[in-house]
C-alpha positions in Angstrom: -48.6 9.6 11.3 -49.6 13.2 12.2 -48.7 16.2 10.1 -46.5 17.5 13.0 -44.7 14.2 13.3 -43.9 14.1 9.6 -42.7 17.7 9.8 -40.4 16.7 12.8 -39.1 13.8 10.9 -38.4 16.0 7.8 -36.6 18.5 10.0 -34.6 15.7 11.7 -33.7 14.2 8.4 -32.5 17.6 7.0 -30.4 18.3 10.1 -28.9 14.8 9.8 -28.0 15.6 6.2 -26.5 18.9 7.1 -24.4 17.3 9.8 -23.2 14.6 7.6 -22.3 17.2 4.9 -20.3 19.1 7.5 -18.6 15.9 8.7 -17.7 14.9 5.2 -16.5 18.4 4.2 -14.3 18.4 7.3 -13.0 15.0 6.4 -12.1 16.1 2.9 -10.4 19.2 4.1 -8.4 17.1 6.6 -7.3 14.8 3.8 -6.2 17.7 1.7 -4.3 19.2 4.6 -2.6 15.9 5.2 -1.6 15.6 1.5 0.0 19.0 1.9 1.7 17.9 5.2 -0.1 20.6 7.1 -0.5 18.6 10.3 -1.6 21.6 12.4 -4.6 22.1 10.1 -5.4 18.4 10.3 -5.5 18.5 14.1 -7.7 21.6 14.1 -10.1 20.1 11.5 -10.3 16.9 13.5 -11.2 18.7 16.7 -14.0 20.4 14.6 -15.2 17.1 13.1 -15.2 15.1 16.4 -18.2 16.8 18.0 -20.2 16.7 14.7 -19.7 12.9 14.5 -20.6 12.6 18.2 -23.8 14.5 17.5 -24.6 12.3 14.4 -24.1 9.0 16.2 -25.9 10.1 19.4 -29.2 9.7 17.8 -30.7 6.5 16.2 -30.4 6.1 12.4 -33.5 6.0 10.3 -33.9 2.8 8.3 -34.3 4.9 5.2 -30.8 6.4 5.7 -28.9 3.2 6.4 -27.3 3.0 2.9 -26.3 6.8 3.0 -24.9 6.4 6.5 -22.9 3.3 5.5 -21.5 5.2 2.5 -20.6 8.2 4.6 -18.9 6.1 7.2 -16.9 4.3 4.5 -15.8 7.6 3.0 -14.6 8.8 6.5 -12.8 5.5 7.2 -11.1 5.5 3.7 -9.9 9.1 4.3 -8.8 8.5 7.9 -6.7 5.5 6.6 -5.0 7.6 4.1 -4.5 10.5 6.6 -2.9 8.0 9.0 -0.7 6.5 6.3 0.5 10.0 5.3 1.0 10.9 9.0 3.1 7.7 9.7 5.3 8.4 6.5 5.9 11.9 7.9 6.7 10.5 11.3 9.2 8.1 9.9 10.8 10.9 7.9 11.0 13.1 11.1 12.5 10.2 13.1 15.2 9.8 10.5 15.9 13.5 10.6 16.1 13.4 14.4 18.5 10.5 14.4 20.7 12.4 12.0 20.7 15.5 14.2 21.6 13.4 17.2 24.4 11.7 15.3 25.8 15.1 14.3 25.5 16.4 17.9 27.5 13.4 19.2 30.2 13.9 16.6 30.4 17.6 17.4 30.8 16.8 21.2 33.5 14.2 20.4 35.3 16.7 18.2 35.0 19.5 20.8 36.3 17.3 23.6 39.3 16.2 21.4 40.4 19.7 21.1 43.0 21.0 18.7 
């Protein structure tokens, strides 16, 4: 292996580590925002994370990094599962609220039509 090839591999490895750190940081921020029911931030962070993940997975993984990659992917999957669970719980709550509002609107219309 030439010195230049070794330098390129080191730079590539450092870039991959930086990109993974960015993806993991965004994932952790998304999870924190979801725990606070800040869904607008979750969506913004996801739109930032997506291109980082695409960049990471667009290039072949080095054998030396397989364990680290597996751990990082598992961290992201675990966080995404919790984010989804929190989102689904919030959705259920919102659906119940909406059903209550619709019921109140119907009662109001019936009452208004009945008149005094």
